[in-house]
N, CA, C, O and the ligand as a Tripos MOL2 file, in Angstrom:
@<TRIPOS>MOLECULE
protein
  241   239    61     0     0
PROTEIN
NO_CHARGES

@<TRIPOS>ATOM
      1 N           8.2150    8.9020   13.9200 N.3       1 MET1
      2 CA          7.2810    9.2330   14.9750 C.3       1 MET1
      3 C           5.8530    9.1580   14.4970 C.2       1 MET1
      4 O           5.5420    9.6720   13.4220 O.2       1 MET1
      5 N           4.9640    8.5290   15.2650 N.am      2 LEU2
      6 CA          3.5620    8.4490   14.9380 C.3       2 LEU2
      7 C           2.7840    9.4150   15.8080 C.2       2 LEU2
      8 O           3.1130    9.5900   16.9820 O.2       2 LEU2
      9 N           1.7690   10.0390   15.2610 N.am      3 SER3
     10 CA          0.9440   10.9180   16.0500 C.3       3 SER3
     11 C          -0.5180   10.7790   15.6620 C.2       3 SER3
     12 O          -0.8410   10.4500   14.5200 O.2       3 SER3
     13 N          -1.4000   11.0320   16.6260 N.am      4 LEU4
     14 CA         -2.8170   10.9490   16.4210 C.3       4 LEU4
     15 C          -3.5060   12.0110   17.2530 C.2       4 LEU4
     16 O          -3.3770   12.0420   18.4770 O.2       4 LEU4
     17 N          -4.2250   12.8650   16.5900 N.am      5 THR5
     18 CA         -4.8980   13.9790   17.2570 C.3       5 THR5
     19 C          -6.2380   13.5160   17.8370 C.2       5 THR5
     20 O          -7.0010   12.8230   17.1640 O.2       5 THR5
     21 N          -6.5140   13.8930   19.0540 N.am      6 CYS6
     22 CA         -7.6990   13.4670   19.7310 C.3       6 CYS6
     23 C          -8.9750   13.8810   18.8920 C.2       6 CYS6
     24 O          -9.9530   13.1380   18.8030 O.2       6 CYS6
     25 N          -8.9000   15.0690   18.3080 N.am      7 ARG7
     26 CA        -10.0040   15.5230   17.4740 C.3       7 ARG7
     27 C         -10.3780   14.5440   16.3890 C.2       7 ARG7
     28 O         -11.5510   14.3470   16.0690 O.2       7 ARG7
     29 N          -9.3230   13.9220   15.8180 N.am      8 ASP8
     30 CA         -9.5720   12.9960   14.7240 C.3       8 ASP8
     31 C         -10.3090   11.7400   15.1150 C.2       8 ASP8
     32 O         -10.8240   11.0230   14.2570 O.2       8 ASP8
     33 N         -10.3630   11.4660   16.4140 N.am      9 ILE9
     34 CA        -11.0930   10.2670   16.8370 C.3       9 ILE9
     35 C         -12.4240   10.6660   17.4630 C.2       9 ILE9
     36 O         -13.0510    9.8870   18.1810 O.2       9 ILE9
     37 N         -12.8380   11.8890   17.1740 N.am     10 GLY10
     38 CA        -14.2000   12.3030   17.5470 C.3      10 GLY10
     39 C         -14.3580   13.1760   18.7520 C.2      10 GLY10
     40 O         -15.4790   13.5300   19.1170 O.2      10 GLY10
     41 N         -13.2120   13.5520   19.4130 N.am     11 MET11
     42 CA        -13.2900   14.4250   20.5760 C.3      11 MET11
     43 C         -13.1250   15.8760   20.1010 C.2      11 MET11
     44 O         -12.0130   16.3990   20.0250 O.2      11 MET11
     45 N         -14.2450   16.4980   19.7890 N.am     12 VAL12
     46 CA        -14.2940   17.7280   19.0190 C.3      12 VAL12
     47 C         -13.3870   18.8430   19.5520 C.2      12 VAL12
     48 O         -12.6470   19.4360   18.7670 O.2      12 VAL12
     49 N         -13.4130   19.1470   20.8310 N.am     13 ASP13
     50 CA        -12.7020   20.2910   21.3380 C.3      13 ASP13
     51 C         -11.4200   19.9840   22.0310 C.2      13 ASP13
     52 O         -10.9830   20.7510   22.8890 O.2      13 ASP13
     53 N         -10.7860   18.8620   21.6820 N.am     14 CYS14
     54 CA         -9.5900   18.4450   22.3740 C.3      14 CYS14
     55 C          -8.3720   18.6150   21.4840 C.2      14 CYS14
     56 O          -8.3600   18.1480   20.3450 O.2      14 CYS14
     57 N          -7.3590   19.2750   21.9950 N.am     15 GLU15
     58 CA         -6.1270   19.5030   21.2240 C.3      15 GLU15
     59 C          -5.0360   18.4650   21.4610 C.2      15 GLU15
     60 O          -3.9540   18.5510   20.8810 O.2      15 GLU15
     61 N          -5.3210   17.4920   22.3060 N.am     16 PHE16
     62 CA         -4.3370   16.5000   22.6630 C.3      16 PHE16
     63 C          -3.8520   15.7230   21.4370 C.2      16 PHE16
     64 O          -4.6330   15.3140   20.5780 O.2      16 PHE16
     65 N          -2.5630   15.5410   21.3960 N.am     17 VAL17
     66 CA         -1.9790   14.7020   20.3270 C.3      17 VAL17
     67 C          -1.2100   13.5520   21.0250 C.2      17 VAL17
     68 O          -0.2920   13.7700   21.8160 O.2      17 VAL17
     69 N          -1.6230   12.3670   20.6960 N.am     18 ALA18
     70 CA         -0.8980   11.1990   21.2010 C.3      18 ALA18
     71 C           0.2770   10.9030   20.2690 C.2      18 ALA18
     72 O           0.1160   10.9540   19.0490 O.2      18 ALA18
     73 N           1.4380   10.6010   20.8090 N.am     19 THR19
     74 CA          2.5840   10.2980   19.9560 C.3      19 THR19
     75 C           3.2160    8.9950   20.4390 C.2      19 THR19
     76 O           3.0060    8.5610   21.5720 O.2      19 THR19
     77 N           3.9830    8.3970   19.5620 N.am     20 GLY20
     78 CA          4.6880    7.2010   19.9210 C.3      20 GLY20
     79 C           5.6320    6.7540   18.8240 C.2      20 GLY20
     80 O           5.4860    7.1560   17.6690 O.2      20 GLY20
     81 N           6.5850    5.9390   19.1740 N.am     21 ASN21
     82 CA          7.5190    5.4220   18.1820 C.3      21 ASN21
     83 C           6.9280    4.2330   17.4510 C.2      21 ASN21
     84 O           7.3130    3.9050   16.3290 O.2      21 ASN21
     85 N           5.9620    3.5870   18.1360 N.am     22 THR22
     86 CA          5.2730    2.4580   17.5380 C.3      22 THR22
     87 C           3.7780    2.6830   17.7100 C.2      22 THR22
     88 O           3.3520    3.5160   18.5100 O.2      22 THR22
     89 N           2.9940    1.9410   16.9570 N.am     23 GLU23
     90 CA          1.5710    2.0570   17.0860 C.3      23 GLU23
     91 C           1.0690    1.6210   18.4690 C.2      23 GLU23
     92 O           0.0930    2.1600   18.9910 O.2      23 GLU23
     93 N           1.7500    0.6480   19.0390 N.am     24 GLU24
     94 CA          1.4070    0.1500   20.3550 C.3      24 GLU24
     95 C           1.5850    1.2390   21.4150 C.2      24 GLU24
     96 O           0.7600    1.4070   22.3140 O.2      24 GLU24
     97 N           2.7020    1.9750   21.2730 N.am     25 GLU25
     98 CA          3.0170    3.0270   22.2290 C.3      25 GLU25
     99 C           2.0000    4.1870   22.0460 C.2      25 GLU25
    100 O           1.5440    4.7750   23.0270 O.2      25 GLU25
    101 N           1.6660    4.4960   20.8190 N.am     26 LEU26
    102 CA          0.7070    5.5260   20.5360 C.3      26 LEU26
    103 C          -0.6420    5.2260   21.1490 C.2      26 LEU26
    104 O          -1.2590    6.1050   21.7510 O.2      26 LEU26
    105 N          -1.1150    3.9840   21.0030 N.am     27 TRP27
    106 CA         -2.4220    3.6360   21.5540 C.3      27 TRP27
    107 C          -2.3830    3.6030   23.0600 C.2      27 TRP27
    108 O          -3.3730    3.9210   23.7200 O.2      27 TRP27
    109 N          -1.2430    3.2180   23.6110 N.am     28 LYS28
    110 CA         -1.1390    3.2150   25.0890 C.3      28 LYS28
    111 C          -1.2890    4.6370   25.6200 C.2      28 LYS28
    112 O          -2.0430    4.8700   26.5640 O.2      28 LYS28
    113 N          -0.5930    5.5630   25.0320 N.am     29 LYS29
    114 CA         -0.6910    6.9710   25.4710 C.3      29 LYS29
    115 C          -2.0820    7.5210   25.1800 C.2      29 LYS29
    116 O          -2.6670    8.2230   26.0050 O.2      29 LYS29
    117 N          -2.5990    7.2020   24.0200 N.am     30 GLY30
    118 CA         -3.8810    7.6960   23.6430 C.3      30 GLY30
    119 C          -4.9920    7.1500   24.5490 C.2      30 GLY30
    120 O          -5.9160    7.8770   24.9150 O.2      30 GLY30
    121 N          -4.8950    5.8860   24.9010 N.am     31 SER31
    122 CA         -5.9490    5.3580   25.7520 C.3      31 SER31
    123 C          -5.8760    5.8850   27.1690 C.2      31 SER31
    124 O          -6.8990    6.0930   27.8210 O.2      31 SER31
    125 N          -4.6290    6.1040   27.6530 N.am     32 GLU32
    126 CA         -4.5090    6.7470   28.9800 C.3      32 GLU32
    127 C          -5.1830    8.1000   29.0250 C.2      32 GLU32
    128 O          -5.8590    8.4630   29.9870 O.2      32 GLU32
    129 N          -4.9670    8.8460   27.9230 N.am     33 HIS33
    130 CA         -5.5570   10.1990   27.7950 C.3      33 HIS33
    131 C          -7.1170   10.1460   27.7170 C.2      33 HIS33
    132 O          -7.8070   10.8710   28.4350 O.2      33 HIS33
    133 N          -7.6280    9.2980   26.8560 N.am     34 ILE34
    134 CA         -9.0750    9.3640   26.7490 C.3      34 ILE34
    135 C          -9.7790    8.7470   27.9720 C.2      34 ILE34
    136 O         -10.9120    9.1050   28.2940 O.2      34 ILE34
    137 N          -9.1040    7.8400   28.6260 N.am     35 LEU35
    138 CA         -9.6970    7.3100   29.8630 C.3      35 LEU35
    139 C          -9.7500    8.3800   30.9490 C.2      35 LEU35
    140 O         -10.7490    8.5310   31.6520 O.2      35 LEU35
    141 N          -8.6520    9.1150   31.0670 N.am     36 ARG36
    142 CA         -8.5220   10.0980   32.0810 C.3      36 ARG36
    143 C          -9.3430   11.3610   31.8270 C.2      36 ARG36
    144 O         -10.0250   11.8780   32.7130 O.2      36 ARG36
    145 N          -9.2510   11.8390   30.5780 N.am     37 ILE37
    146 CA         -9.8880   13.1360   30.2320 C.3      37 ILE37
    147 C         -11.3200   12.9660   29.7630 C.2      37 ILE37
    148 O         -12.1900   13.7600   30.1220 O.2      37 ILE37
    149 N         -11.5780   11.9230   28.9510 N.am     38 HIS38
    150 CA        -12.8990   11.8020   28.3520 C.3      38 HIS38
    151 C         -13.7730   10.7190   29.0160 C.2      38 HIS38
    152 O         -14.9400   10.5360   28.6700 O.2      38 HIS38
    153 N         -13.1690   10.0200   29.9710 N.am     39 GLY39
    154 CA        -13.9540    9.0500   30.7210 C.3      39 GLY39
    155 C         -14.4370    7.8320   29.9450 C.2      39 GLY39
    156 O         -15.4070    7.1710   30.3190 O.2      39 GLY39
    157 N         -13.7260    7.5580   28.8490 N.am     40 THR40
    158 CA        -14.0510    6.3690   28.0600 C.3      40 THR40
    159 C         -13.7170    5.1150   28.8490 C.2      40 THR40
    160 O         -12.6900    5.0500   29.5250 O.2      40 THR40
    161 N         -14.5800    4.1330   28.7590 N.am     41 GLU41
    162 CA        -14.2610    2.8620   29.4440 C.3      41 GLU41
    163 C         -13.1300    2.1490   28.7760 C.2      41 GLU41
    164 O         -12.9710    2.2150   27.5570 O.2      41 GLU41
    165 N         -12.3430    1.4670   29.5650 N.am     42 ASP42
    166 CA        -11.1800    0.7310   29.0960 C.3      42 ASP42
    167 C         -11.5550   -0.2230   27.9420 C.2      42 ASP42
    168 O         -10.8280   -0.4070   26.9660 O.2      42 ASP42
    169 N         -12.7520   -0.8140   28.1360 N.am     43 ALA43
    170 CA        -13.2120   -1.8080   27.1220 C.3      43 ALA43
    171 C         -13.4600   -1.1960   25.7510 C.2      43 ALA43
    172 O         -13.5490   -1.9060   24.7490 O.2      43 ALA43
    173 N         -13.5690    0.1320   25.7170 N.am     44 ASP44
    174 CA        -13.7930    0.7750   24.4430 C.3      44 ASP44
    175 C         -12.5710    0.8190   23.5540 C.2      44 ASP44
    176 O         -12.6940    1.0120   22.3450 O.2      44 ASP44
    177 N         -11.3920    0.6430   24.1300 N.am     45 ILE45
    178 CA        -10.1470    0.6100   23.2860 C.3      45 ILE45
    179 C          -9.9800   -0.7830   22.8170 C.2      45 ILE45
    180 O          -9.1310   -1.5240   23.3130 O.2      45 ILE45
    181 N         -10.7790   -1.1490   21.8690 N.am     46 THR46
    182 CA        -10.7720   -2.5030   21.3270 C.3      46 THR46
    183 C          -9.9950   -2.5470   20.0370 C.2      46 THR46
    184 O          -9.6630   -1.5050   19.4730 O.2      46 THR46
    185 N          -9.6980   -3.7560   19.5570 N.am     47 PRO47
    186 CA         -9.0450   -3.8680   18.2310 C.3      47 PRO47
    187 C          -9.8650   -3.1620   17.1770 C.2      47 PRO47
    188 O          -9.3040   -2.5520   16.2670 O.2      47 PRO47
    189 N         -11.2080   -3.2330   17.2810 N.am     48 GLN48
    190 CA        -12.0840   -2.5500   16.3160 C.3      48 GLN48
    191 C         -11.9140   -1.0490   16.3570 C.2      48 GLN48
    192 O         -11.9030   -0.3760   15.3260 O.2      48 GLN48
    193 N         -11.7770   -0.5240   17.5940 N.am     49 PHE49
    194 CA        -11.5740    0.9210   17.7740 C.3      49 PHE49
    195 C         -10.2580    1.3390   17.1100 C.2      49 PHE49
    196 O         -10.2000    2.3350   16.3890 O.2      49 PHE49
    197 N          -9.2250    0.5730   17.3630 N.am     50 LYS50
    198 CA         -7.9290    0.8780   16.7830 C.3      50 LYS50
    199 C          -7.9390    0.8010   15.2610 C.2      50 LYS50
    200 O          -7.3290    1.6150   14.5680 O.2      50 LYS50
    201 N          -8.6440   -0.1930   14.7740 N.am     51 GLN51
    202 CA         -8.7420   -0.4230   13.3430 C.3      51 GLN51
    203 C          -9.4810    0.7620   12.6820 C.2      51 GLN51
    204 O          -9.0980    1.2470   11.6170 O.2      51 GLN51
    205 N         -10.5430    1.1980   13.3550 N.am     52 LYS52
    206 CA        -11.3690    2.2700   12.8420 C.3      52 LYS52
    207 C         -10.5640    3.5890   12.7300 C.2      52 LYS52
    208 O         -10.7210    4.3370   11.7660 O.2      52 LYS52
    209 N          -9.7150    3.8530   13.7180 N.am     53 TYR53
    210 CA         -9.0880    5.1340   13.7940 C.3      53 TYR53
    211 C          -7.5960    5.0980   13.3490 C.2      53 TYR53
    212 O          -6.9460    6.1430   13.3010 O.2      53 TYR53
    213 N          -7.0810    3.9460   13.0390 N.am     54 SER54
    214 CA         -5.6650    3.9090   12.6220 C.3      54 SER54
    215 C          -5.4460    4.6890   11.3210 C.2      54 SER54
    216 O          -4.3270    5.1190   11.0390 O.2      54 SER54
    217 N          -6.5000    4.8710   10.5350 N.am     55 GLN55
    218 CA         -6.3660    5.6250    9.2860 C.3      55 GLN55
    219 C          -6.0080    7.0890    9.5690 C.2      55 GLN55
    220 O          -5.5430    7.7840    8.6660 O.2      55 GLN55
    221 N          -6.2090    7.5650   10.7790 N.am     56 TYR56
    222 CA         -5.9030    8.9830   11.0840 C.3      56 TYR56
    223 C          -4.4880    9.1700   11.6490 C.2      56 TYR56
    224 O          -4.0530   10.2970   11.8860 O.2      56 TYR56
    225 N          -3.7970    8.0880   11.8550 N.am     57 ILE57
    226 CA         -2.4340    8.1990   12.3760 C.3      57 ILE57
    227 C          -1.5250    8.8510   11.3560 C.2      57 ILE57
    228 O          -1.5230    8.4790   10.1820 O.2      57 ILE57
    229 N          -0.7570    9.8210   11.8080 N.am     58 LYS58
    230 CA          0.1810   10.5020   10.9360 C.3      58 LYS58
    231 C           1.5840   10.0180   11.2180 C.2      58 LYS58
    232 O           1.9420    9.8150   12.3780 O.2      58 LYS58
    233 N           2.3910    9.8280   10.1820 N.am     59 TYR59
    234 CA          3.7440    9.3720   10.3470 C.3      59 TYR59
    235 C           4.6900   10.5140    9.9550 C.2      59 TYR59
    236 O           4.5430   11.1250    8.8970 O.2      59 TYR59
    237 N           5.6240   10.7750   10.7980 N.am     60 SER60
    238 CA          6.5600   11.8570   10.4810 C.3      60 SER60
    239 C           7.9650   11.4420   10.9490 C.2      60 SER60
    240 O           8.9200   12.2010   10.7850 O.2      60 SER60
    241 ZN         -8.7010   14.3180   24.2430 Zn       61 ZN61
@<TRIPOS>BOND
     1     1     2 1
     2     2     3 1
     3     3     4 2
     4     3     5 am
     5     5     6 1
     6     6     7 1
     7     7     8 2
     8     7     9 am
     9     9    10 1
    10    10    11 1
    11    11    12 2
    12    11    13 am
    13    13    14 1
    14    14    15 1
    15    15    16 2
    16    15    17 am
    17    17    18 1
    18    18    19 1
    19    19    20 2
    20    19    21 am
    21    21    22 1
    22    22    23 1
    23    23    24 2
    24    23    25 am
    25    25    26 1
    26    26    27 1
    27    27    28 2
    28    27    29 am
    29    29    30 1
    30    30    31 1
    31    31    32 2
    32    31    33 am
    33    33    34 1
    34    34    35 1
    35    35    36 2
    36    35    37 am
    37    37    38 1
    38    38    39 1
    39    39    40 2
    40    39    41 am
    41    41    42 1
    42    42    43 1
    43    43    44 2
    44    43    45 am
    45    45    46 1
    46    46    47 1
    47    47    48 2
    48    47    49 am
    49    49    50 1
    50    50    51 1
    51    51    52 2
    52    51    53 am
    53    53    54 1
    54    54    55 1
    55    55    56 2
    56    55    57 am
    57    57    58 1
    58    58    59 1
    59    59    60 2
    60    59    61 am
    61    61    62 1
    62    62    63 1
    63    63    64 2
    64    63    65 am
    65    65    66 1
    66    66    67 1
    67    67    68 2
    68    67    69 am
    69    69    70 1
    70    70    71 1
    71    71    72 2
    72    71    73 am
    73    73    74 1
    74    74    75 1
    75    75    76 2
    76    75    77 am
    77    77    78 1
    78    78    79 1
    79    79    80 2
    80    79    81 am
    81    81    82 1
    82    82    83 1
    83    83    84 2
    84    83    85 am
    85    85    86 1
    86    86    87 1
    87    87    88 2
    88    87    89 am
    89    89    90 1
    90    90    91 1
    91    91    92 2
    92    91    93 am
    93    93    94 1
    94    94    95 1
    95    95    96 2
    96    95    97 am
    97    97    98 1
    98    98    99 1
    99    99   100 2
   100    99   101 am
   101   101   102 1
   102   102   103 1
   103   103   104 2
   104   103   105 am
   105   105   106 1
   106   106   107 1
   107   107   108 2
   108   107   109 am
   109   109   110 1
   110   110   111 1
   111   111   112 2
   112   111   113 am
   113   113   114 1
   114   114   115 1
   115   115   116 2
   116   115   117 am
   117   117   118 1
   118   118   119 1
   119   119   120 2
   120   119   121 am
   121   121   122 1
   122   122   123 1
   123   123   124 2
   124   123   125 am
   125   125   126 1
   126   126   127 1
   127   127   128 2
   128   127   129 am
   129   129   130 1
   130   130   131 1
   131   131   132 2
   132   131   133 am
   133   133   134 1
   134   134   135 1
   135   135   136 2
   136   135   137 am
   137   137   138 1
   138   138   139 1
   139   139   140 2
   140   139   141 am
   141   141   142 1
   142   142   143 1
   143   143   144 2
   144   143   145 am
   145   145   146 1
   146   146   147 1
   147   147   148 2
   148   147   149 am
   149   149   150 1
   150   150   151 1
   151   151   152 2
   152   151   153 am
   153   153   154 1
   154   154   155 1
   155   155   156 2
   156   155   157 am
   157   157   158 1
   158   158   159 1
   159   159   160 2
   160   159   161 am
   161   161   162 1
   162   162   163 1
   163   163   164 2
   164   163   165 am
   165   165   166 1
   166   166   167 1
   167   167   168 2
   168   167   169 am
   169   169   170 1
   170   170   171 1
   171   171   172 2
   172   171   173 am
   173   173   174 1
   174   174   175 1
   175   175   176 2
   176   175   177 am
   177   177   178 1
   178   178   179 1
   179   179   180 2
   180   179   181 am
   181   181   182 1
   182   182   183 1
   183   183   184 2
   184   183   185 am
   185   185   186 1
   186   186   187 1
   187   187   188 2
   188   187   189 am
   189   189   190 1
   190   190   191 1
   191   191   192 2
   192   191   193 am
   193   193   194 1
   194   194   195 1
   195   195   196 2
   196   195   197 am
   197   197   198 1
   198   198   199 1
   199   199   200 2
   200   199   201 am
   201   201   202 1
   202   202   203 1
   203   203   204 2
   204   203   205 am
   205   205   206 1
   206   206   207 1
   207   207   208 2
   208   207   209 am
   209   209   210 1
   210   210   211 1
   211   211   212 2
   212   211   213 am
   213   213   214 1
   214   214   215 1
   215   215   216 2
   216   215   217 am
   217   217   218 1
   218   218   219 1
   219   219   220 2
   220   219   221 am
   221   221   222 1
   222   222   223 1
   223   223   224 2
   224   223   225 am
   225   225   226 1
   226   226   227 1
   227   227   228 2
   228   227   229 am
   229   229   230 1
   230   230   231 1
   231   231   232 2
   232   231   233 am
   233   233   234 1
   234   234   235 1
   235   235   236 2
   236   235   237 am
   237   237   238 1
   238   238   239 1
   239   239   240 2
@<TRIPOS>SUBSTRUCTURE
     1 MET1         2 RESIDUE 1 A MET
     2 LEU2         6 RESIDUE 1 A LEU
     3 SER3        10 RESIDUE 1 A SER
     4 LEU4        14 RESIDUE 1 A LEU
     5 THR5        18 RESIDUE 1 A THR
     6 CYS6        22 RESIDUE 1 A CYS
     7 ARG7        26 RESIDUE 1 A ARG
     8 ASP8        30 RESIDUE 1 A ASP
     9 ILE9        34 RESIDUE 1 A ILE
    10 GLY10       38 RESIDUE 1 A GLY
    11 MET11       42 RESIDUE 1 A MET
    12 VAL12       46 RESIDUE 1 A VAL
    13 ASP13       50 RESIDUE 1 A ASP
    14 CYS14       54 RESIDUE 1 A CYS
    15 GLU15       58 RESIDUE 1 A GLU
    16 PHE16       62 RESIDUE 1 A PHE
    17 VAL17       66 RESIDUE 1 A VAL
    18 ALA18       70 RESIDUE 1 A ALA
    19 THR19       74 RESIDUE 1 A THR
    20 GLY20       78 RESIDUE 1 A GLY
    21 ASN21       82 RESIDUE 1 A ASN
    22 THR22       86 RESIDUE 1 A THR
    23 GLU23       90 RESIDUE 1 A GLU
    24 GLU24       94 RESIDUE 1 A GLU
    25 GLU25       98 RESIDUE 1 A GLU
    26 LEU26      102 RESIDUE 1 A LEU
    27 TRP27      106 RESIDUE 1 A TRP
    28 LYS28      110 RESIDUE 1 A LYS
    29 LYS29      114 RESIDUE 1 A LYS
    30 GLY30      118 RESIDUE 1 A GLY
    31 SER31      122 RESIDUE 1 A SER
    32 GLU32      126 RESIDUE 1 A GLU
    33 HIS33      130 RESIDUE 1 A HIS
    34 ILE34      134 RESIDUE 1 A ILE
    35 LEU35      138 RESIDUE 1 A LEU
    36 ARG36      142 RESIDUE 1 A ARG
    37 ILE37      146 RESIDUE 1 A ILE
    38 HIS38      150 RESIDUE 1 A HIS
    39 GLY39      154 RESIDUE 1 A GLY
    40 THR40      158 RESIDUE 1 A THR
    41 GLU41      162 RESIDUE 1 A GLU
    42 ASP42      166 RESIDUE 1 A ASP
    43 ALA43      170 RESIDUE 1 A ALA
    44 ASP44      174 RESIDUE 1 A ASP
    45 ILE45      178 RESIDUE 1 A ILE
    46 THR46      182 RESIDUE 1 A THR
    47 PRO47      186 RESIDUE 1 A PRO
    48 GLN48      190 RESIDUE 1 A GLN
    49 PHE49      194 RESIDUE 1 A PHE
    50 LYS50      198 RESIDUE 1 A LYS
    51 GLN51      202 RESIDUE 1 A GLN
    52 LYS52      206 RESIDUE 1 A LYS
    53 TYR53      210 RESIDUE 1 A TYR
    54 SER54      214 RESIDUE 1 A SER
    55 GLN55      218 RESIDUE 1 A GLN
    56 TYR56      222 RESIDUE 1 A TYR
    57 ILE57      226 RESIDUE 1 A ILE
    58 LYS58      230 RESIDUE 1 A LYS
    59 TYR59      234 RESIDUE 1 A TYR
    60 SER60      238 RESIDUE 1 A SER
    61 ZN61       241 GROUP 0 **** ****
C-alpha cells in the first residue's frame, strides 16, 4: 500500500492521506482531493508535480 500525506505536499493544516495500491491510483485520489478541497487547478498535477513529491510517498 502506498500513502502520501497532504501535509507533505505543502498543505500545512490538512490531515488527508491519499492511499493506493499503485502510484497511479494514489495520484488519482490525491488529485481529486486537492482539486476539491484546496482548489488546485487540474493542470497543476503535472509529471513535474508528481516527480517533485513522489519522494514523500510511503510504502507499507
Ligand atoms: Zn488536503
